[in-house]
The first five atom37 places (N, CA, C, CB, O) and aatype in JSON, in Angstrom:
{
  "aatype": [20, 20, 20, 20, 20, 20, 20, 20, 20, 20, 20, 20, 20, 20, 20, 20, 20, 20, 20, 20, 20, 20, 20, 20, 20, 20, 20, 20, 20, 20, 20, 20, 20, 20, 20, 20, 20, 20, 20, 20, 20, 20, 20, 20, 20, 20, 20, 20, 20, 20, 20, 20, 20, 20, 20, 20, 20, 20, 20, 20, 20, 20, 20, 20, 20, 20, 20, 20, 20, 20, 20, 20, 20, 20, 20, 20, 20, 20, 20, 20, 20, 20, 20, 20, 20, 20, 20, 20, 20, 20, 20, 20, 20, 20, 20, 20, 20, 20, 20, 20, 20, 20, 20, 20],
  "atom_mask": [
    [1, 1, 1, 1, 1],
    [1, 1, 1, 1, 1],
    [1, 1, 1, 1, 1],
    [1, 1, 1, 1, 1],
    [1, 1, 1, 1, 1],
    [1, 1, 1, 1, 1],
    [1, 1, 1, 1, 1],
    [1, 1, 1, 1, 1],
    [1, 1, 1, 1, 1],
    [1, 1, 1, 1, 1],
    [1, 1, 1, 1, 1],
    [1, 1, 1, 1, 1],
    [1, 1, 1, 1, 1],
    [1, 1, 1, 1, 1],
    [1, 1, 1, 1, 1],
    [1, 1, 1, 1, 1],
    [1, 1, 1, 1, 1],
    [1, 1, 1, 1, 1],
    [1, 1, 1, 1, 1],
    [1, 1, 1, 1, 1],
    [1, 1, 1, 1, 1],
    [1, 1, 1, 1, 1],
    [1, 1, 1, 1, 1],
    [1, 1, 1, 1, 1],
    [1, 1, 1, 1, 1],
    [1, 1, 1, 1, 1],
    [1, 1, 1, 1, 1],
    [1, 1, 1, 1, 1],
    [1, 1, 1, 1, 1],
    [1, 1, 1, 1, 1],
    [1, 1, 1, 1, 1],
    [1, 1, 1, 1, 1],
    [1, 1, 1, 1, 1],
    [1, 1, 1, 1, 1],
    [1, 1, 1, 1, 1],
    [1, 1, 1, 1, 1],
    [1, 1, 1, 1, 1],
    [1, 1, 1, 1, 1],
    [1, 1, 1, 1, 1],
    [1, 1, 1, 1, 1],
    [1, 1, 1, 1, 1],
    [1, 1, 1, 1, 1],
    [1, 1, 1, 1, 1],
    [1, 1, 1, 1, 1],
    [1, 1, 1, 1, 1],
    [1, 1, 1, 1, 1],
    [1, 1, 1, 1, 1],
    [1, 1, 1, 1, 1],
    [1, 1, 1, 1, 1],
    [1, 1, 1, 1, 1],
    [1, 1, 1, 1, 1],
    [1, 1, 1, 1, 1],
    [1, 1, 1, 1, 1],
    [1, 1, 1, 1, 1],
    [1, 1, 1, 1, 1],
    [1, 1, 1, 1, 1],
    [1, 1, 1, 1, 1],
    [1, 1, 1, 1, 1],
    [1, 1, 1, 1, 1],
    [1, 1, 1, 1, 1],
    [1, 1, 1, 1, 1],
    [1, 1, 1, 1, 1],
    [1, 1, 1, 1, 1],
    [1, 1, 1, 1, 1],
    [1, 1, 1, 1, 1],
    [1, 1, 1, 1, 1],
    [1, 1, 1, 1, 1],
    [1, 1, 1, 1, 1],
    [1, 1, 1, 1, 1],
    [1, 1, 1, 1, 1],
    [1, 1, 1, 1, 1],
    [1, 1, 1, 1, 1],
    [1, 1, 1, 1, 1],
    [1, 1, 1, 1, 1],
    [1, 1, 1, 1, 1],
    [1, 1, 1, 1, 1],
    [1, 1, 1, 1, 1],
    [1, 1, 1, 1, 1],
    [1, 1, 1, 1, 1],
    [1, 1, 1, 1, 1],
    [1, 1, 1, 1, 1],
    [1, 1, 1, 1, 1],
    [1, 1, 1, 1, 1],
    [1, 1, 1, 1, 1],
    [1, 1, 1, 1, 1],
    [1, 1, 1, 1, 1],
    [1, 1, 1, 1, 1],
    [1, 1, 1, 1, 1],
    [1, 1, 1, 1, 1],
    [1, 1, 1, 1, 1],
    [1, 1, 1, 1, 1],
    [1, 1, 1, 1, 1],
    [1, 1, 1, 1, 1],
    [1, 1, 1, 1, 1],
    [1, 1, 1, 1, 1],
    [1, 1, 1, 1, 1],
    [1, 1, 1, 1, 1],
    [1, 1, 1, 1, 1],
    [1, 1, 1, 1, 1],
    [1, 1, 1, 1, 1],
    [1, 1, 1, 1, 1],
    [1, 1, 1, 1, 1],
    [1, 1, 1, 1, 1],
    [1, 1, 1, 1, 1]
  ],
  "atom_positions": [
    [[-10.38, -12.6, -7.46], [-10.5, -11.43, -6.62], [-9.55, -10.35, -7.12], [-10.22, -11.79, -5.15], [-8.4, -10.63, -7.45]],
    [[-10.03, -9.14, -7.16], [-9.19, -8.03, -7.59], [-8.79, -7.19, -6.38], [-9.92, -7.17, -8.64], [-9.02, -7.58, -5.24]],
    [[-8.21, -6.06, -6.64], [-7.79, -5.17, -5.57], [-8.94, -4.19, -5.28], [-6.47, -4.41, -5.97], [-9.65, -3.73, -6.17]],
    [[-9.09, -3.89, -3.99], [-10.14, -2.97, -3.61], [-9.59, -2.0, -2.56], [-11.39, -3.73, -3.08], [-8.94, -2.42, -1.6]],
    [[-9.86, -0.74, -2.74], [-9.49, 0.27, -1.72], [-10.8, 0.8, -1.16], [-8.59, 1.44, -2.33], [-11.64, 1.32, -1.89]],
    [[-10.96, 0.66, 0.13], [-12.15, 1.15, 0.81], [-11.77, 2.15, 1.9], [-12.95, -0.02, 1.42], [-10.71, 2.07, 2.51]],
    [[-12.65, 3.08, 2.1], [-12.41, 4.1, 3.16], [-12.98, 3.6, 4.47], [-13.06, 5.48, 2.78], [-14.07, 3.04, 4.52]],
    [[-12.22, 3.82, 5.52], [-12.66, 3.47, 6.86], [-13.0, 4.73, 7.62], [-11.58, 2.66, 7.6], [-13.47, 5.71, 7.03]],
    [[-12.77, 4.73, 8.91], [-13.03, 5.9, 9.74], [-11.96, 6.96, 9.53], [-13.1, 5.51, 11.22], [-10.77, 6.64, 9.47]],
    [[-12.38, 8.18, 9.41], [-11.44, 9.28, 9.32], [-10.54, 9.16, 8.1], [-10.6, 9.36, 10.56], [-11.02, 9.05, 6.98]],
    [[-9.27, 9.19, 8.33], [-8.3, 9.13, 7.24], [-7.66, 7.75, 7.17], [-7.21, 10.21, 7.42], [-6.46, 7.61, 6.96]],
    [[-8.47, 6.75, 7.35], [-8.04, 5.35, 7.31], [-8.58, 4.7, 6.04], [-8.51, 4.57, 8.58], [-9.77, 4.82, 5.73]],
    [[-7.72, 4.01, 5.33], [-8.1, 3.29, 4.09], [-7.64, 1.87, 4.21], [-7.5, 3.95, 2.83], [-6.67, 1.58, 4.91]],
    [[-8.33, 0.98, 3.52], [-8.01, -0.44, 3.57], [-7.85, -0.95, 2.16], [-9.09, -1.25, 4.34], [-8.7, -0.73, 1.29]],
    [[-6.73, -1.65, 1.93], [-6.47, -2.27, 0.64], [-6.66, -3.75, 0.82], [-5.03, -1.95, 0.12], [-6.07, -4.35, 1.71]],
    [[-7.5, -4.35, -0.03], [-7.77, -5.78, 0.1], [-7.71, -6.46, -1.25], [-9.14, -6.02, 0.74], [-7.75, -5.82, -2.3]],
    [[-7.61, -7.78, -1.21], [-7.57, -8.55, -2.44], [-6.17, -9.04, -2.76], [-8.11, -7.73, -3.57], [-5.31, -9.14, -1.89]],
    [[-5.96, -9.33, -4.04], [-4.69, -9.77, -4.54], [-3.95, -8.61, -5.17], [-4.86, -10.92, -5.53], [-4.46, -7.95, -6.09]],
    [[-2.74, -8.35, -4.68], [-1.9, -7.29, -5.24], [-0.8, -8.0, -6.0], [-1.32, -6.3, -4.11], [0.3, -8.18, -5.48]],
    [[-1.08, -8.42, -7.25], [-0.12, -9.22, -8.01], [-0.11, -8.81, -9.48], [-0.44, -10.73, -7.88], [-0.81, -7.89, -9.9]],
    [[0.69, -9.51, -10.23], [0.9, -9.14, -11.65], [-0.39, -9.17, -12.48], [1.92, -10.09, -12.28], [-0.48, -8.52, -13.52]],
    [[-1.37, -9.93, -12.01], [-2.63, -10.03, -12.75], [-3.57, -8.83, -12.45], [-3.34, -11.36, -12.38], [-4.39, -8.45, -13.29]],
    [[-3.43, -8.25, -11.26], [-4.38, -7.2, -10.85], [-3.78, -5.8, -10.85], [-4.91, -7.51, -9.48], [-4.5, -4.82, -11.02]],
    [[-2.47, -5.72, -10.67], [-1.83, -4.41, -10.53], [-1.98, -3.52, -11.75], [-0.38, -4.58, -10.24], [-2.33, -2.35, -11.57]],
    [[-1.73, -3.98, -12.99], [-1.76, -3.06, -14.14], [-3.06, -2.26, -14.26], [-1.54, -3.83, -15.42], [-3.01, -1.04, -14.41]],
    [[-4.21, -2.9, -14.2], [-5.48, -2.19, -14.32], [-5.74, -1.27, -13.14], [-6.61, -3.17, -14.45], [-6.22, -0.15, -13.3]],
    [[-5.41, -1.76, -11.93], [-5.62, -0.96, -10.74], [-4.77, 0.32, -10.77], [-5.29, -1.78, -9.49], [-5.25, 1.41, -10.44]],
    [[-3.54, 0.17, -11.18], [-2.64, 1.32, -11.26], [-3.07, 2.32, -12.31], [-1.23, 0.85, -11.55], [-2.98, 3.52, -12.09]],
    [[-3.54, 1.84, -13.44], [-4.01, 2.75, -14.52], [-5.2, 3.6, -14.04], [-4.42, 1.94, -15.78], [-5.4, 4.71, -14.53]],
    [[-5.98, 3.08, -13.11], [-7.16, 3.77, -12.61], [-6.9, 4.53, -11.31], [-8.27, 2.79, -12.41], [-7.84, 4.91, -10.62]],
    [[-5.64, 4.77, -10.99], [-5.28, 5.34, -9.67], [-5.89, 6.7, -9.44], [-3.79, 5.44, -9.53], [-6.17, 7.05, -8.3]],
    [[-6.11, 7.5, -10.5], [-6.72, 8.81, -10.29], [-8.11, 8.68, -9.7], [-6.78, 9.57, -11.59], [-8.58, 9.61, -9.04]],
    [[-8.76, 7.55, -9.92], [-10.14, 7.33, -9.4], [-10.13, 6.93, -7.93], [-10.85, 6.25, -10.23], [-11.1, 7.21, -7.22]],
    [[-9.08, 6.28, -7.46], [-9.08, 5.75, -6.11], [-8.06, 6.37, -5.16], [-8.85, 4.3, -6.17], [-8.15, 6.16, -3.95]],
    [[-7.12, 7.13, -5.65], [-6.12, 7.72, -4.76], [-6.77, 8.67, -3.76], [-5.06, 8.47, -5.57], [-7.52, 9.56, -4.15]],
    [[-6.5, 8.48, -2.47], [-7.04, 9.39, -1.47], [-6.52, 10.82, -1.69], [-6.68, 8.9, -0.05], [-5.38, 11.0, -2.09]],
    [[-7.36, 11.8, -1.43], [-6.97, 13.19, -1.58], [-6.44, 13.78, -0.26], [-8.15, 14.01, -2.08], [-5.93, 14.9, -0.23]],
    [[-6.57, 13.01, 0.83], [-6.11, 13.49, 2.16], [-4.63, 13.8, 2.09], [-6.39, 12.42, 3.28], [-3.88, 13.14, 1.37]],
    [[-4.21, 14.81, 2.84], [-2.8, 15.16, 2.89], [-2.04, 14.16, 3.77], [-2.61, 16.62, 3.42], [-0.85, 13.95, 3.57]],
    [[-2.71, 13.55, 4.7], [-2.1, 12.51, 5.52], [-3.16, 11.44, 5.8], [-1.51, 13.09, 6.86], [-4.29, 11.76, 6.19]],
    [[-2.79, 10.18, 5.62], [-3.74, 9.1, 5.89], [-2.97, 7.81, 6.17], [-4.72, 8.9, 4.69], [-1.77, 7.72, 5.92]],
    [[-3.69, 6.82, 6.68], [-3.1, 5.52, 6.89], [-3.72, 4.5, 5.93], [-3.28, 5.08, 8.35], [-4.89, 4.55, 5.58]],
    [[-2.88, 3.59, 5.55], [-3.3, 2.54, 4.61], [-3.08, 1.18, 5.24], [-2.54, 2.65, 3.28], [-1.95, 0.76, 5.46]],
    [[-4.18, 0.49, 5.52], [-4.12, -0.82, 6.17], [-3.97, -1.88, 5.07], [-5.41, -1.08, 7.07], [-4.81, -1.96, 4.16]],
    [[-2.93, -2.66, 5.15], [-2.65, -3.69, 4.13], [-2.98, -5.12, 4.65], [-1.15, -3.61, 3.7], [-2.73, -6.11, 3.96]],
    [[-3.54, -5.21, 5.83], [-3.74, -6.53, 6.45], [-4.7, -7.44, 5.69], [-4.25, -6.36, 7.86], [-4.64, -8.66, 5.83]],
    [[-5.56, -6.87, 4.9], [-6.56, -7.71, 4.16], [-6.07, -8.17, 2.77], [-7.88, -6.92, 3.99], [-6.83, -8.74, 2.0]],
    [[-4.79, -7.9, 2.48], [-4.27, -8.39, 1.21], [-4.06, -9.88, 1.31], [-2.95, -7.67, 0.83], [-3.38, -10.35, 2.22]],
    [[-4.65, -10.64, 0.37], [-4.51, -12.09, 0.4], [-3.24, -12.6, -0.3], [-5.73, -12.71, -0.23], [-2.77, -13.71, -0.04]],
    [[-2.7, -11.77, -1.19], [-1.5, -12.14, -1.92], [-0.77, -10.88, -2.35], [-1.83, -13.03, -3.14], [-1.41, -9.9, -2.75]],
    [[0.55, -10.89, -2.29], [1.37, -9.78, -2.77], [2.61, -10.4, -3.47], [1.8, -8.79, -1.57], [3.35, -11.18, -2.86]],
    [[2.82, -10.04, -4.72], [4.03, -10.49, -5.4], [4.9, -9.29, -5.7], [3.7, -11.27, -6.7], [4.63, -8.19, -5.22]],
    [[5.96, -9.49, -6.49], [6.88, -8.37, -6.77], [6.19, -7.22, -7.51], [8.06, -8.86, -7.6], [6.57, -6.07, -7.32]],
    [[5.2, -7.52, -8.33], [4.46, -6.43, -9.02], [3.7, -5.62, -8.0], [3.48, -7.0, -10.1], [3.65, -4.39, -8.11]],
    [[3.11, -6.26, -7.02], [2.38, -5.55, -5.94], [3.33, -4.7, -5.12], [1.65, -6.54, -5.02], [3.02, -3.56, -4.78]],
    [[4.48, -5.26, -4.82], [5.48, -4.49, -4.06], [5.91, -3.25, -4.85], [6.72, -5.38, -3.73], [5.97, -2.14, -4.31]],
    [[6.19, -3.45, -6.11], [6.6, -2.33, -6.97], [5.5, -1.26, -7.02], [6.92, -2.82, -8.41], [5.8, -0.07, -6.97]],
    [[4.22, -1.69, -7.12], [3.14, -0.71, -7.15], [3.1, 0.1, -5.84], [1.79, -1.42, -7.39], [2.93, 1.32, -5.87]],
    [[3.26, -0.57, -4.72], [3.26, 0.17, -3.44], [4.42, 1.17, -3.36], [3.35, -0.81, -2.25], [4.25, 2.29, -2.86]],
    [[5.58, 0.77, -3.86], [6.72, 1.67, -3.86], [6.45, 2.89, -4.75], [7.98, 0.95, -4.32], [6.75, 4.02, -4.36]],
    [[5.9, 2.65, -5.94], [5.54, 3.76, -6.84], [4.44, 4.64, -6.26], [5.1, 3.21, -8.19], [4.48, 5.86, -6.39]],
    [[3.47, 4.02, -5.62], [2.37, 4.76, -4.99], [2.94, 5.69, -3.92], [1.33, 3.78, -4.37], [2.6, 6.87, -3.85]],
    [[3.81, 5.11, -3.09], [4.39, 5.91, -2.02], [5.16, 7.12, -2.59], [5.32, 5.04, -1.14], [5.04, 8.24, -2.1]],
    [[5.95, 6.85, -3.6], [6.74, 7.92, -4.24], [5.83, 9.0, -4.81], [7.64, 7.34, -5.35], [6.08, 10.19, -4.63]],
    [[4.77, 8.58, -5.52], [3.83, 9.55, -6.13], [3.15, 10.38, -5.05], [2.76, 8.81, -7.0], [3.06, 11.6, -5.18]],
    [[2.68, 9.73, -3.98], [2.01, 10.46, -2.92], [2.92, 11.49, -2.27], [1.5, 9.51, -1.88], [2.53, 12.63, -2.04]],
    [[4.15, 11.05, -1.97], [5.08, 11.95, -1.31], [5.45, 13.14, -2.21], [6.34, 11.19, -0.9], [5.64, 14.26, -1.73]],
    [[5.54, 12.89, -3.52], [5.88, 13.97, -4.47], [4.75, 14.98, -4.54], [6.17, 13.4, -5.87], [4.98, 16.13, -4.91]],
    [[3.53, 14.55, -4.19], [2.37, 15.44, -4.2], [2.15, 16.06, -2.81], [1.1, 14.67, -4.66], [1.14, 16.72, -2.56]],
    [[3.08, 15.84, -1.92], [2.97, 16.43, -0.57], [2.07, 15.65, 0.37], [2.46, 17.84, -0.68], [1.69, 16.17, 1.42]],
    [[1.72, 14.43, 0.04], [0.89, 13.6, 0.89], [1.74, 12.68, 1.73], [-0.09, 12.8, 0.07], [2.81, 12.23, 1.29]],
    [[1.27, 12.38, 2.94], [1.99, 11.51, 3.81], [1.12, 10.28, 4.07], [2.37, 12.23, 5.14], [-0.05, 10.4, 4.46]],
    [[1.69, 9.08, 3.84], [0.96, 7.86, 4.1], [1.65, 7.01, 5.12], [0.76, 7.08, 2.83], [2.88, 6.88, 5.1]],
    [[0.87, 6.43, 6.02], [1.39, 5.51, 7.03], [0.79, 4.14, 6.74], [1.04, 6.0, 8.49], [-0.4, 4.02, 6.46]],
    [[1.62, 3.14, 6.8], [1.19, 1.77, 6.49], [0.96, 1.01, 7.78], [2.23, 1.05, 5.61], [1.72, 1.11, 8.74]],
    [[-0.13, 0.23, 7.75], [-0.46, -0.63, 8.88], [-0.74, -2.04, 8.36], [-1.69, -0.07, 9.68], [-1.14, -2.22, 7.21]],
    [[-0.53, -3.03, 9.21], [-0.87, -4.4, 8.87], [-0.11, -4.93, 7.68], [-2.33, -4.51, 8.61], [-0.69, -5.62, 6.85]],
    [[1.17, -4.63, 7.58], [1.98, -5.07, 6.46], [2.09, -6.61, 6.49], [3.41, -4.39, 6.5], [2.61, -7.17, 7.46]],
    [[1.6, -7.28, 5.46], [1.63, -8.76, 5.43], [3.07, -9.31, 5.43], [0.88, -9.28, 4.18], [3.98, -8.7, 4.88]],
    [[3.24, -10.45, 6.04], [4.57, -11.11, 6.11], [5.12, -11.34, 4.69], [4.47, -12.47, 6.89], [6.32, -11.21, 4.47]],
    [[4.26, -11.69, 3.75], [4.7, -11.95, 2.38], [5.33, -10.7, 1.78], [3.53, -12.43, 1.5], [6.32, -10.8, 1.06]],
    [[4.79, -9.56, 2.05], [5.33, -8.3, 1.55], [6.64, -7.94, 2.26], [4.31, -7.16, 1.72], [7.58, -7.46, 1.64]],
    [[6.67, -8.18, 3.58], [7.9, -7.94, 4.33], [9.04, -8.79, 3.78], [7.68, -8.24, 5.83], [10.17, -8.31, 3.66]],
    [[8.75, -10.04, 3.45], [9.76, -10.93, 2.9], [10.28, -10.45, 1.55], [9.2, -12.33, 2.76], [11.48, -10.46, 1.29]],
    [[9.33, -10.02, 0.68], [9.73, -9.53, -0.63], [10.64, -8.27, -0.49], [8.46, -9.2, -1.47], [11.63, -8.14, -1.2]],
    [[10.27, -7.38, 0.43], [11.07, -6.18, 0.65], [12.47, -6.53, 1.18], [10.35, -5.25, 1.64], [13.47, -5.93, 0.78]],
    [[12.53, -7.53, 2.08], [13.8, -7.96, 2.61], [14.68, -8.55, 1.49], [13.58, -8.99, 3.73], [15.86, -8.22, 1.37]],
    [[14.09, -9.42, 0.7], [14.83, -10.05, -0.4], [15.29, -9.03, -1.45], [13.96, -11.11, -1.07], [16.25, -9.28, -2.18]],
    [[14.62, -7.91, -1.51], [14.94, -6.85, -2.49], [15.84, -5.78, -1.87], [13.65, -6.2, -3.03], [16.12, -4.76, -2.5]],
    [[16.29, -6.02, -0.61], [17.08, -5.02, 0.13], [16.32, -3.71, 0.32], [18.39, -4.75, -0.58], [16.91, -2.63, 0.31]],
    [[15.03, -3.82, 0.47], [14.18, -2.65, 0.69], [13.44, -2.79, 2.01], [13.17, -2.46, -0.48], [12.39, -2.17, 2.21]],
    [[13.98, -3.59, 2.91], [13.27, -3.88, 4.17], [13.14, -2.68, 5.08], [13.97, -4.97, 4.91], [12.38, -2.76, 6.05]],
    [[13.82, -1.58, 4.83], [13.67, -0.41, 5.66], [12.48, 0.43, 5.19], [14.96, 0.41, 5.64], [12.13, 1.41, 5.85]],
    [[11.85, 0.09, 4.08], [10.75, 0.87, 3.51], [9.62, 1.06, 4.51], [10.22, 0.19, 2.26], [9.09, 2.17, 4.63]],
    [[9.25, 0.02, 5.23], [8.1, 0.08, 6.16], [8.57, 0.25, 7.59], [7.23, -1.18, 6.04], [7.76, 0.07, 8.51]],
    [[9.83, 0.6, 7.83], [10.29, 0.77, 9.21], [9.43, 1.76, 10.01], [11.74, 1.23, 9.2], [9.07, 1.5, 11.16]],
    [[9.13, 2.88, 9.39], [8.29, 3.86, 10.06], [6.91, 3.29, 10.39], [8.16, 5.1, 9.2], [6.33, 3.61, 11.43]],
    [[6.41, 2.46, 9.5], [5.07, 1.89, 9.68], [5.04, 1.01, 10.93], [4.66, 1.08, 8.44], [4.02, 0.94, 11.61]],
    [[6.14, 0.33, 11.22], [6.18, -0.55, 12.39], [6.0, 0.25, 13.67], [7.5, -1.34, 12.44], [5.47, -0.26, 14.65]],
    [[6.44, 1.49, 13.66], [6.35, 2.33, 14.85], [5.01, 3.09, 14.91], [7.53, 3.32, 14.88], [4.7, 3.76, 15.89]],
    [[4.23, 2.97, 13.83], [2.98, 3.71, 13.75], [1.78, 2.79, 13.65], [3.01, 4.63, 12.57], [0.72, 3.21, 13.19]],
    [[1.93, 1.55, 14.07], [0.84, 0.56, 13.97], [-0.47, 1.06, 14.56], [1.25, -0.73, 14.67], [-1.54, 0.73, 14.04]],
    [[-0.41, 1.83, 15.62], [-1.62, 2.26, 16.29], [-2.23, 3.51, 15.7], [-1.35, 2.48, 17.72], [-3.29, 3.94, 16.15]],
    [[-1.61, 4.11, 14.72], [-2.06, 5.38, 14.19], [-3.26, 5.16, 13.3], [-0.95, 6.08, 13.42], [-3.8, 6.12, 12.75]]
  ]
}
């Protein structure tokens, strides 16, 4: 299974599949094809079946790129596996805002 980004209702997007060292490089290289153009949107991560450190790094880079382009992203459904990786990397505050925006 690879990574898939699908559009939901309005400015809601869903990331599903495996976000790991095997899938991230190709997915990231093709980001111009799948990056949302919305100035503000939410990204649901609940359908990710696996996230490793490469997946975490991709999400951090994605967030940085979007913000540098003036886009605002809100994260929903952050998997426990990703939360643990962020905590172990001392980056556990990264999704703090997302926790307060679960219903957005």
